[in-house]
N, C-alpha and C positions, 0 to 999 in steps of 0.2 A: 853498527856504524851506518848501514843503509837506512835503518829506521830514523836515525838522527838526521840524515840528509833529507829524507822526506819531510820530517817535522820542520826542519829549517825552511824548506822551500814553500811549505803551505801555511806557515805562520802569518797572521795578519800584518805584522810589522814588515816581514819579508815581502809580502805581496804589495804593501804600500811603497816600499823602496823601489821594487821593480816597476811599479806603475809610474812613480815619479821619473825614473830613468827613461822609460818609454815615452812619456809625455814630453820630457826634455828633448828627446831625439826628434819628436814630431815638431817641436818649436824650432830647434836649431836647423834641421834640414829644410823645414818649410821656409824659413826666412832666407837661408842660404840659396835655395833654388829660386825663390822670388827675386832676390838681388841679382843672381847670376843671369836669369832670363831677362830681367829688366835691362841690365847692361848690354846683353847680347842684342836685344831688340833696338835699343837706342844707337848702338854702334854699328848695327847691320852685320854683326858677326854671328854666323850660325854654324856651330861646330856639329859634327856628326854625333858627338857624345852628349849633346844637350838633351836631357830627359826631364820629365816632370818629377815625380816622386816615387818611383817604383821601389826604392829601397825602404822607404817608410811604410809603404803598403805591405811589403813582405814582413817587416817587423811587427806591424799591427796584427797581421794574420797569425803569425807565430805566437805572439803574446796572447791573442784571443784563444788560440787552441790550448795554450798552457793554462789559462784561467778555466777553460771548460773542463780540463782534465784534473782539476783539483780534487774532485771526489775520488778518482782512482788513486791519486797520490795519498789522500787521507786514509783510504782503506789499507794501503800498504804501510802507512805509519802507525795507525791505531788498531789495525785488525778489522774484523767485521763489525765490532761494537763501536759505533761512532756516536758521540754525544749529539744531542739535539742542536746545540750551538754550532757544531761543525756541519750539520746538515743544512742549517740556514746559511752559513758561510759558503757552502758548496753551491747552493742554489743561486746565491748572489753572484758568485764568481762565474758560474756557468752562464747566467744571463748577460752579464757585462762582457764576458769573453765572446759570446755570440755577437754582441753589438760591435765590438772592435773587429772581429773577423769579417763581418759584413761590410763595415766601413773600409777595411783594408782591401777587400775584393772590389768594391766600387772604385777605390782609388786606382787600383791596378787596371781595371777596365777603362777608366778615364784616361789613364796614362797611355794605354795601348791605342785608344781611339785618337787622341790628339797628338801623339808623338810624331806621326808622319806629316802632320800639318804644321809643325813648329816654324817652318819658314814663312808661313803666311801669318803676319802679326795679328790679324783679326781673329783667326781661329786660335792662335796661340794665346791670346788674351783671354779667350773663353776657357781654354784648358787650364791656364794658370789660375783664373778666378775660381773654377770649380775645385781645383786642388786646394786652394786656400780655404774654401768652404769645407771640404772634407777634413782639413787640418783642424779647423775650429770645432767641427762636430766631434772629432776624435778627442780633442782636449776636453770638451764638455762631458763626454761620456767617461773619460778617464778620471776627471775630478769628481764627477758624480759617483763613480765607483768608490773613490777614496772617501767621500762624504758618507756614503752608506756603510762602508767598511768599519768606520769608527763611530757610527751613530749610536747613541745610548740605547735606543730601542730599534735594533736592526729589523726592518721589515722588508721582505723580498717581494711582497705583493704589488708594490707600486713601482 
């Protein structure tokens, strides 16, 4: 039963589904935060709970760690004898997991830097703009991972 669980979590289709879910969360929360902050700035309402995107950053970091740990999960599912195709998929997942982890860390650092300055609309605009940039970068990386995941000739070199 445990082996079946690990096989399910590391299967390329499962990885694709989770990647779509995480990227959808990036889009939804990114637009929701942008709309909320835009309204707050226009109306002059600054609630203490207004944040940038710390939740998405945590999700990206966690998903990045999950992708990086695919090799360990594959060893538990397949044993020590892992096919070459699985090694390639492990390397691909590890690389893109590291990308998402780093993007999530930068998002969290950005959030912590600009959150105290949200009452100043000039600084807040810079913070919101950089968060939008990180959202776009995360989407590009996520969809790049999906493209490589199902590429006919998967190459982890590029």
